[in-house]
C-alpha positions as CSV (number, residue, x, y, z in Angstrom):
1,M,63.6,-34.7,-8.9
2,Y,65.9,-36.9,-10.8
3,C,67.0,-39.5,-8.3
4,R,68.3,-42.4,-10.7
5,L,69.8,-43.3,-14.1
6,Y,67.0,-42.9,-16.6
7,L,66.0,-45.9,-17.8
8,G,68.5,-48.4,-15.7
9,K,72.1,-48.6,-16.4
10,E,73.7,-49.4,-19.6
11,E,70.6,-51.2,-21.4
12,G,68.4,-49.4,-23.8
13,E,67.9,-47.9,-26.9
14,A,70.7,-45.0,-28.6
15,W,67.6,-42.9,-28.0
16,A,67.5,-43.7,-24.4
17,L,70.9,-43.5,-23.5
18,S,71.0,-40.2,-25.0
19,A,68.0,-39.0,-22.8
20,R,69.6,-40.5,-19.8
21,E,72.8,-38.8,-20.9
22,R,71.3,-35.2,-21.0
23,L,69.4,-35.6,-17.9
24,R,72.0,-36.7,-15.9
25,S,74.4,-33.8,-17.2
26,K,71.5,-31.4,-16.7
27,F,70.9,-32.8,-12.9
28,L,74.8,-32.3,-12.2
29,R,74.8,-28.9,-13.6
30,T,71.8,-27.9,-11.7
31,A,73.3,-29.3,-8.1
32,E,76.7,-28.0,-8.7
33,A,74.7,-24.2,-8.9
34,L,72.5,-25.1,-6.4
35,G,75.5,-26.1,-3.7
36,H,76.8,-22.3,-4.1
37,H,73.8,-21.0,-2.6
38,W,73.4,-22.8,0.9
39,Q,73.8,-19.4,2.9
40,Q,70.9,-18.0,0.9
41,A,69.0,-21.5,1.7
42,I,69.7,-20.9,5.5
43,G,68.0,-17.8,5.1
44,C,65.0,-19.3,3.2
45,Y,64.8,-22.1,5.9
46,E,65.0,-19.7,8.5
47,R,62.1,-17.8,7.3
48,A,60.1,-20.4,6.8
49,L,60.5,-21.9,10.2
50,D,59.5,-18.2,11.2
51,I,56.2,-18.7,9.5
52,G,55.3,-22.6,10.3
53,D,57.9,-24.0,13.0
54,L,56.6,-27.1,13.4
55,A,57.8,-28.3,9.8
56,E,60.4,-31.0,10.8
57,D,61.7,-31.1,6.9
58,F,62.9,-27.2,7.6
59,Y,64.6,-28.1,10.3
60,F,66.5,-30.8,8.5
61,H,67.3,-29.1,5.4
62,L,68.8,-26.1,7.7
63,M,71.1,-28.7,9.7
64,Q,71.9,-30.0,6.2
65,C,73.0,-26.7,5.0
66,H,74.9,-25.7,8.0
67,H,76.4,-28.8,8.1
68,W,77.8,-28.4,4.3
69,L,79.1,-25.1,5.3
70,G,81.4,-26.7,8.0
71,R,79.0,-24.7,11.0
72,R,78.5,-28.0,12.9
73,A,78.0,-26.1,15.9
74,E,74.8,-24.1,14.1
75,A,73.9,-27.4,12.6
76,I,73.4,-29.1,16.3
77,Q,71.7,-25.6,17.6
78,V,68.9,-26.2,14.9
79,Y,68.5,-30.2,16.2
80,L,68.0,-28.9,19.6
81,R,65.6,-26.2,18.6
82,C,63.6,-28.6,16.5
83,K,63.6,-31.2,19.5
84,R,62.4,-28.5,21.7
85,M,59.8,-27.1,19.3
86,L,58.2,-30.5,18.0
87,Q,58.6,-32.2,21.3
88,L,58.3,-35.5,19.9
89,S,60.9,-38.1,18.2
90,H,62.3,-37.1,14.9
91,S,62.7,-39.0,11.7
92,N,65.5,-41.4,11.2
93,R,67.2,-39.0,8.7
94,T,67.1,-35.9,11.1
95,E,68.5,-38.3,14.1
96,A,71.2,-39.9,11.9
97,L,72.0,-36.5,10.5
98,Y,72.7,-35.1,14.2
99,Q,74.4,-38.7,15.4
100,A,76.7,-38.0,12.3
101,L,77.1,-34.4,13.7
102,R,78.0,-35.5,16.9
103,Q,80.9,-37.9,15.9
104,V,82.9,-35.1,14.6
């Protein structure tokens, strides 16, 4: 997945700048399109957890979806479910998201 600017900031040949701008534009369009599918993603993550409830990534992403939809209480419930199912310490990102949810 695209995470950073292709070939740095403003340096480079014209072909690289053009390619970078095309990748950036495509990424932003894709991110916008996917952003409207949080509710569908919740269903997918719930189904995934029905099959494999020991995958922390699914809990984390499910928490994110609820958070993005403004469902703080549901996101916290997912964290508590994760804690109960995994019975071990969580990743830093899961814990950070939980702490952020508690702050609101």
